[in-house]
C-alpha positions in Angstrom: -11.5 10.4 0.4 -9.3 13.7 0.8 -11.6 15.0 3.3 -11.8 12.1 5.6 -7.3 11.5 5.2 -7.5 15.7 6.2 -9.4 15.3 9.2 -7.2 12.1 10.2 -4.2 14.6 9.8 -5.9 17.1 11.9 -6.4 14.3 15.0 -2.7 13.2 14.3 -1.4 16.2 14.5 -3.3 17.1 17.7 -1.2 14.2 19.4 2.1 14.2 17.2 4.2 13.6 20.6 2.1 10.6 21.6 2.5 9.1 17.6 6.1 10.4 17.6 5.6 12.2 14.6 6.4 15.8 13.7 4.1 18.0 11.7 5.2 21.1 10.4 4.2 23.8 7.9 6.6 24.8 4.8 7.1 28.5 4.1 4.8 27.7 1.1 1.9 26.6 3.2 1.8 23.0 2.5 1.5 20.2 5.8 4.0 17.7 6.0 3.9 15.0 8.5 7.1 12.9 9.3 6.9 9.5 10.5 9.9 8.2 10.3 12.5 10.2 8.9 13.9 12.3 11.4 11.4 11.2 14.4 10.7 7.9 15.4 7.7 6.9 14.2 6.2 3.9 15.7 3.5 1.4 15.0 0.5 4.2 15.5 2.6 6.0 13.2 2.3 3.3 10.4 -1.6 2.8 10.9 -2.2 6.2 10.4 0.2 6.0 6.9 -2.0 2.9 5.8 -5.8 4.9 6.9 -4.1 8.1 4.6 -3.0 5.7 1.7 -6.5 4.1 1.9 -8.3 7.6 1.9 -10.2 7.2 5.5 -12.0 4.3 3.9 -9.5 1.3 5.3 -9.5 0.0 8.9 -5.9 -1.3 10.2 -5.9 -3.3 13.2 -2.6 -5.0 14.9 -3.3 -8.7 15.1 -1.5 -12.0 16.2 -0.6 -14.2 12.9 1.0 -17.8 12.9 3.1 -18.8 9.7 3.8 -22.1 9.8 5.1 -22.4 13.7 6.5 -19.1 13.9 4.3 -16.7 16.0 4.2 -13.2 14.3 2.6 -9.7 14.8 0.5 -8.3 11.6 -1.6 -6.3 10.4 -5.5 -7.0 9.5 -6.8 -4.7 7.0 -10.5 -4.3 5.6 -12.8 -1.7 3.4 -16.2 -2.1 1.8 -15.0 0.5 -0.9 -11.9 -1.7 -2.4 -11.7 -0.2 -5.5 -11.7 3.4 -4.3 -9.8 2.5 -1.2 -7.2 0.4 -2.7 -6.7 1.4 -6.3 -7.8 4.9 -6.5 -5.9 6.3 -3.2 -3.6 3.3 -2.1 -1.8 2.1 -5.0 1.2 3.7 -5.3 0.7 4.8 -9.0 1.5 8.2 -9.0 5.9 9.3 -9.7 6.4 12.4 -7.9 9.7 13.0 -9.8 10.4 17.0 -9.9 14.1 17.8 -10.7 16.4 16.1 -8.2 13.4 14.5 -6.3 11.8 11.0 -6.7 9.1 9.3 -4.7 5.7 7.0 -5.4 3.0 8.6 -4.5 -0.2 7.2 -2.6 -2.9 8.2 -0.9 -6.4 10.4 -2.3 -4.7 13.2 -3.6 -3.9 10.6 -6.9 -8.0 11.0 -7.3 -7.6 14.5 -8.0 -4.7 14.9 -9.9 -5.6 11.6 -12.4 -2.2 11.5 -13.9 -2.7 7.6 -14.3 -5.4 8.3 -17.0 -5.8 4.9 -18.1 -6.2 3.5 -14.5 -8.9 6.5 -13.7 -10.8 5.6 -16.8 -11.2 2.0 -15.8 -12.4 3.2 -11.9 -14.8 6.1 -13.1 -13.5 7.5 -10.2 -12.4 11.2 -9.3 -12.6 13.9 -6.7 -13.2 17.4 -7.2 -11.5 18.4 -3.6 -10.2 21.5 -2.6 -7.7 19.8 -0.1 -5.6 16.8 -0.6 -3.3 14.3 0.9 -0.5 12.4 -0.4 1.5 9.7 1.0 5.4 9.0 0.1 8.3 6.4 0.8 11.2 7.7 1.3 13.9 9.2 3.4 13.5 13.3 2.1 11.2 15.3 3.3 9.3 17.3 0.4 10.0 21.5 0.1 8.2 24.0 -1.4 9.5 23.0 -4.4 8.3 19.8 -4.5 5.0 20.3 -3.3 4.8 23.1 -6.2 5.5 20.6 -8.7 2.2 18.7 -7.2 0.3 21.6 -6.9 0.6 22.1 -10.4 -0.3 18.7 -11.5 -3.4 18.6 -9.5 -4.5 22.2 -9.6 -4.6 22.9 -6.0 -2.7 25.8 -4.1 0.1 24.4 -2.0 -1.2 25.2 1.0 -4.1 22.9 0.3 -1.8 19.8 0.4 -0.5 17.6 3.2 2.6 15.5 2.6 2.9 12.4 5.2 6.7 10.6 4.6 8.1 7.6 6.1 11.8 5.4 5.0 11.2 1.7 4.4 13.1 1.2 6.7 11.2 2.4 9.7 8.4 0.5 12.1 6.0 3.1 10.6 7.1 2.2 6.8 6.8 -1.6 7.4 3.3 -1.0 8.9 2.0 1.0 5.8 3.5 -1.6 3.2 2.2 -4.5 5.1 -1.4 -3.0 5.0 -1.2 -2.8 1.4 -2.4 -6.8 1.4 -5.8 -6.5 -0.1 -4.1 -3.8 -2.6 -1.8 -6.2 -4.1 -4.8 -8.4 -4.5 -6.8 -6.1 -6.6 -3.6 -4.5 -8.6 -3.5 -8.3 -9.6 -6.9 -8.7 -10.9 -6.6 -5.2 -12.8 -3.2 -6.8 -14.3 -5.0 -9.7 -15.5 -7.9 -7.8 -17.0 -10.4 -8.2 -14.5 -12.8 -5.2 -13.4 -12.0 -4.3 -9.9 -15.4 -2.3 -9.4 -16.9 -5.5 -9.2 -15.1 -6.1 -5.7 -17.6 -5.6 -3.3 -15.3 -5.8 0.2 -12.0 -7.4 0.9 -10.3 -8.4 4.1 -6.8 -9.7 4.4 -3.6 -9.7 6.9 0.0 -9.5 6.3 2.7 -9.9 9.0 4.4 -6.9 10.2 8.4 -7.1 9.4 11.7 -6.1 11.8 13.2 -3.0 10.8 15.5 -3.5 8.4 19.3 -2.2 8.3 18.8 -0.7 4.8 15.4 0.5 2.8 16.9 -2.1 -0.1 16.8 -4.7 2.6 13.5 -3.2 3.7 11.7 -3.3 0.2 12.9 -7.1 0.3 11.3 -8.1 3.9 8.0 -6.1 3.2 7.5 -7.6 -0.1 8.0 -10.7 1.5 5.6 -10.2 4.1 2.9 -10.1 1.4 3.9 -12.4 -1.2 5.2 -15.2 1.2 3.1 -14.4 4.1 0.0 -12.6 3.2 -3.4 -14.0 3.1 -6.6 -11.8 1.4 -10.2 -12.4 1.2 -12.9 -10.6 -1.4 -16.2 -10.7 -2.1 -16.8 -10.3 -5.4 -19.9 -10.1 -7.7 -19.2 -12.6 -10.6 -20.1 -16.0 -12.0 -18.7 -19.0 -10.5 -16.6 -19.8 -13.3 -14.6 -16.2 -13.5 -14.1 -16.3 -9.6 -12.2 -19.9 -10.5 -10.2 -19.3 -13.1 -8.9 -15.7 -11.4 -8.5 -17.4 -8.3 -6.5 -19.8 -9.7 -4.0 -16.9 -11.5 -4.1 -14.6 -8.8 -1.3 -15.9 -6.0 2.3 -15.1 -6.2 2.9 -18.4 -6.1 1.7 -18.4 -10.2 4.9 -16.1 -10.9 8.0 -17.3 -12.7 10.4 -15.3 -9.9 8.3 -16.9 -6.9 10.2 -19.0 -4.4 13.1 -17.1 -3.0 13.1 -13.7 -1.0 12.7 -10.8 -2.5 16.1 -9.3 -2.2 17.2 -12.0 -3.6 15.2 -11.3 -6.7 15.6 -7.7 -6.7 19.3 -8.6 -7.2 19.1 -10.8 -9.7 17.3 -8.3 -12.0 20.3 -5.4 -10.6 17.5 -3.3 -8.4 15.3 -2.8 -11.4 11.8 -3.2 -10.5 10.4 -3.4 -14.1 12.3 -6.4 -14.6 10.5 -8.4 -12.0 7.7 -10.6 -13.5 4.6 -8.1 -12.5 2.6 -11.9 -11.6 4.9 -11.8 -8.3 3.3 -9.0 -6.7 0.3 -10.1 -5.2 -0.7 -12.2 -2.1 0.4 -16.0 -1.0 -2.9 -16.7 -0.2 -6.8 -15.7 -1.6 -10.3 -16.7 -1.5 -13.1 -15.6 -3.6 -16.3 -15.6 -2.9 -18.8 -15.1 -5.7 -21.7 -12.6 -4.4 -24.0 -13.9 -7.1 -23.8 -18.0 -5.8 -21.9 -17.6 -2.6 -19.5 -20.2 -3.7 -15.5 -19.7 -2.3 -12.4 -19.9 -4.4 -8.9 -20.7 -2.7 -5.6 -20.6 -4.5 -2.5 -20.6 -3.1 -0.5 -21.1 0.2 1.4 -19.4 2.8 5.3 -20.4 2.4 7.0 -20.1 6.0 10.5 -21.3 5.0 10.7 -18.1 2.3 9.4 -15.7 5.1 11.2 -16.8 7.7 14.9 -16.6 5.5 13.6 -13.0 4.5 12.8 -12.3 7.8 15.4 -13.5 10.3 18.3 -13.9 7.5 21.4 -11.4 7.2 
């Protein structure tokens, strides 16, 4: 996946002006892709970030959606390698926290660093690569000190690392987070102690949020596009009784925190993610199809009211 992502960055760098991104090299040799910090970025930059997050094994398209009576623009994401693309790469599970810097790291470099030992132990996946790509959500571009810290964690030279960055409240940031629609379902499956390596294929859609006035507001809108406007379908090698039970527990609506815009939930818990019910973070609506029997199990539904309040409220 790191080689695939590296090739994607190479191709994007040759079209940087078209994508409204900036690609530069730090004194220490690392490459940095700015997709919205000091540049405008855009929809195609957001698709690039999403594809980097999924290690080149995920496919992202722009599609029209309808939630209730509201026509929206959205993303459709699919992969035939869901455990690797979503959990070993796209999931933002690596805290990049050297002194004076913090961001959550996504992308295939996680499969080289493997600092999330429990998760990668369950996935049984690792990459022995000579170069790697990391995606960061934030407003601060990493410098040589941050890249040196990352390089030390994954056993690579700084010049062998590419970091791509966009704020949450940006066009590109909104696209790449909406494109996590199938990853959130897989992460919820893992939280429910289901073996995600049994998921064979996945496809999903989620609205693209309007750009918010602040990153805090953007966190709310981007989450709500998945929690109240996201749909995901999974083909799983599991028996009917297992999938019937899993489907009922998978949608966001099973959470005690479900039912209000995420920004309000976030404020209720003093902006502390860890206090929010982890069962909330999943698609609004899911379908699970058994690769053994061919039966499909459906649960959850979209929530146009809460989504509209989030996207168009103050």
